[in-house]
N, C-alpha and C positions, 0 to 999 in steps of 0.2 A: 442268237447267243443264249446259251442255257446257264441257269443257276443250279449249282451242286450244293445240297445241303447234306452234311454228315451228321447224323443223329440216329438215335435208337427208334424203334416203333412207338413206344409209349412216351411221347413228348408232346404234350398239349401246347406248349409255348410255340413249338414249331408248327403245329396245325394252325394257329393263329396268322402266322407269317405266309404260310402255304396258301391260305384262303386269299390274302391280300395280293400275292403274286399271280394267283389264277384270276383275279379281277382285273389285273393289268394285262392279262394274257402273255405273261412271261413264261416261257418253257422252263421247267426245272425237273430235277432228278434228286429224288431222296434216296440216300445211300447209307447203309449201316456197315461199317468196317468189320462188325462181328459176323457178317454173312460171308465173308471170304473164306475159302475159296469154293463153297458148295453153292449157296443161293445167289451170290454175286461173283462176277467174273472180271478180270481185267487182262489187258495186254498192252505193252509199251515196247517201241522200237526206236533204236538209237543207232542209225546207220548213215555212214558218209556225211556226218554233221547234221543230219537232218533228225527231228523227234516227231513221233506221233504216238498216240495212246488212246485206249479206249475203257470205258467202264460200262459194265451191263448190270442191272437189277430190277427184278419185277418186270421184265418184258421191255424195259427202257435202256437204250444204249446212248452214250454220249462221247463225243471225241473231245480230246483234250483241247484241240485247236478252237472248238466251239463254246469253250467255258467262258463265261462272263465274270463269275464271281463264285467263291466258295465260302460257304457259311459253316464253321466248325461250331456246332450246337452242344450236341451230347453224344458223340460217337461211341459206339461199343468198342471193347478191345478187339483188335484184329484177330480173326479166326476164332473167336470165342465160341461160336456156334457150330464150328466144325464137329463132324462125328467123332473124331479122335483128337480133341485139342491137345496142344502141347506148347511148352515155351518155345521150341524150335521153330513150330509153325507159326506162332504169333510174331515172332521176331522176324521171319521171313516175308510174312504177309504185310507187316508194317512197313519194313524196307521197301518192298515192292510198291505198295499203294502210296505211300507218302512220298516216296523217292519220285514217283510219276507225277503226282500232284505238284510237287515242289518244281518241277520242270515246266510247268504252263505259265502263261503270262496273265493268268486270272488274279484278280485281287481278292484279298482274304479278310474275312471277319471271324476270328483273328488268325493270323498265321500262327500255326502250332509251336514254332520256335520262339516267336514273340510271347506266345501265351504261357509257355512253361517258364519264362523268366518273370512274367507279370504275377504268377501266381505265388512267388516267393515273398512272404509278407515282410521280412526284414528288408529287402530290396524295395518294397513299396513304401516303407517308412522314408528311406532315404530320398526316393524321388518326390514324395510328398512334400517333405521339407524344401526340396529344390524348387517345387512348383509353387510354393506360397501358401500351403494349407496350414491351419493351426493343427498341430500334431501333439497329442499327450506325451509327456516324458516316458520313454520305454527303454528297456533293457532285454537283451536275449542272452542268457549265460548259464554255464554249467558250474560256476564258482559260488557255492553257498555264502562266502563272504561278501561277494559282490550283491547278492540277492539281499542279504540283510542290510547292507549299506543303503541300497536303493529303497527298500521299505522304510528304513529309519529316516530317510530324507523326505520321502513323499507321504508316509503315514498310511493314507487310504489309497490301496491299490488293488488291481485285478490281476489275476493269472488267466491266460487264455492259450489257446492252441496256436501254434505258428503255421500248421499245415491243414487245419481244418479236422473234421471228423474222420477217423481212421476207416480204411475199406473194410467192409464185412456185411454179412447179412444175419441178423438184421443190423442195420446201421446203429452206431453208438453216438449218442449226442454229448458233445463236449461243450456245455455252457461255460461263458466267461464267469469266473468266480470271484468274488470281492474278498479280500484278506487284509489283515493288518500287520504291523511290524512285529507282533507277537508269535506269528506263524512259524512252524518248523521248516527251514529252508534247507535242511540237510539233503532232502531228496532231490534237489536241483542238480546234484552231481549224477544222478542217474540218466539224465538227458537234457538237451537244450531246453530251458524254461523262459517263456516270455511274460514279463512283468510290465504292467503299464499304469501309470497314474489314473485313479477313478475320475471319471468326468461325471458330476452330478447333472443330470440330463432332464430337461422338461420334455424332450421329443426325440424320437428317431426320425432320421432323414434318409430316404434311398433316392440317390439321383441316378438316372440312367442316361448315359451318353452314347448317342447313335450317330457317328459320322459327324461329330461337332454339335448336333442338336441335344438340347438338354431338357430332360423331363424329371422334375423333382416332385416327390410325394413326402408328406410328413404325417406322423401319427403321435399323438400325445402319449407320454410315458409316466406310468405311475410313479409316485416319489419313491426312490430307493431302488427301482428296477436296474439290473445290471445288463442282462442280455435278453433283448426282446424277441429274438429269433425263435426261442422255444417256449415261449409264454403267450397265452392268449389273454389279451387284456380287455377286449371287447371294444377297443378304440378303432376306429376306421382310418385308412390312409385317404388323405385329402391332397389335392394339388397344392404346390408351394412355389412361390417366387424364389429365384436363385439370386443371392446376394452377389453383386458385381465381383467382388474379391473371390468367391468361390468359383463363379464361372470363368475368371481368367485362370484360376489354379487348375481347374479341370481341363481346360484346353491345353495349358501347359504340359500337365501330367500325361494326357493321351498323346501328345506329340513326342514328349520324351520316351514314352514307353511303346511307342508304335502301334497303339491300339485303335481299331475302327469302333470298338465298343466296349464299354466299361459300366458296371454297375458299382456305384460308390455308396458306402455306408458312413453315416455321420451321427454323431451325438450333438444335439442342440442344448446348450446350457442356459442358465437363467437369463443371461445378457444377449441371447440370440446368436451366439458364436457357434459355427458349425465346425466341430472337432473331427478331424479325418480319423476313421477307424480302419477302413480297408477298401481295396478296390477289386472287385470280382469280375475277372476278364470274361467270364461266361455265366454271369449271373442272372437268375430269373427275372422276368419282367411281367409275366403274364398276370400275376396276382395284382401288381399295381395298376395295370390297364384296366383290369376287371372292376376294381374299386373307384378308380379316379377317371376313367373314360379317356385318359390320355393316349393318343394315337401312336403308341411305341411300335406296335407290329407294322404299322403302316410305314413308319420311318425306317426300319430295318428293311422292309420289302422294297422301299424306294432306292435304299442304298444298294442294296443287291441287284436292283434292276438296272441302275445307272452304269454306263460305261466309264472305266477309269479315264481321267483327263489326260 
């Protein structure tokens, strides 16, 4: 049985897992949807109630009936590398490829339909509350009046992106920004704005959940730092124990969200409370493993190599 990895060529994190799968002797095919329909090919048949399909890339072919698992890591846009790319060709290629893959019995890390929902930050906040996390008060609004009331109530707040950095080349960094009630909130009317109570933190925490296995790493945060993603503080990531309450909440969250993998970000306050900030269903883990030595790539490889119960 074969593991199918959907990702682009420049993905060091995938390289780490591929090495672990090779050590186990697990057959795998690395496939970039951007290579359809030129460098990669596909075919699917639906006849008399029977289904069969094939993918081919870089001289390797895999049958849909021979798939054990599918890891959606960092796939390119279907048909993006075609000699004459177009929106129509991308749409056709996406329908054909993912429609075929959805027809298999392979298990996913993570299923694209599940992942699409899991990327929605407002939805994440609702599930985080239901799961038992500590979640900072948050509002997403286009009403300036609501924004002013929220700021007046909580005083020290941050404004952040709900969707992450916008697509583009070069990429644009949108760090979380700390503001006060004196800010001008008229611009909220121009687009949905996410405001959240500021959490004075002593550390950033990244918790990676792989099929129920938890790997937490902690990095001290300088006083007053708001967004540690875009700042180099000189502090190193170190392994951290997971509080029982957080562990229970993580398992509940991934169960409700249907996730086999999730990268959780927390702000740890002075009392040691881990405040939920977000869960990235496709978040990086390579930098954590390299700094802490935690066997996250091995855990991913183990999940992918294991047949569904």
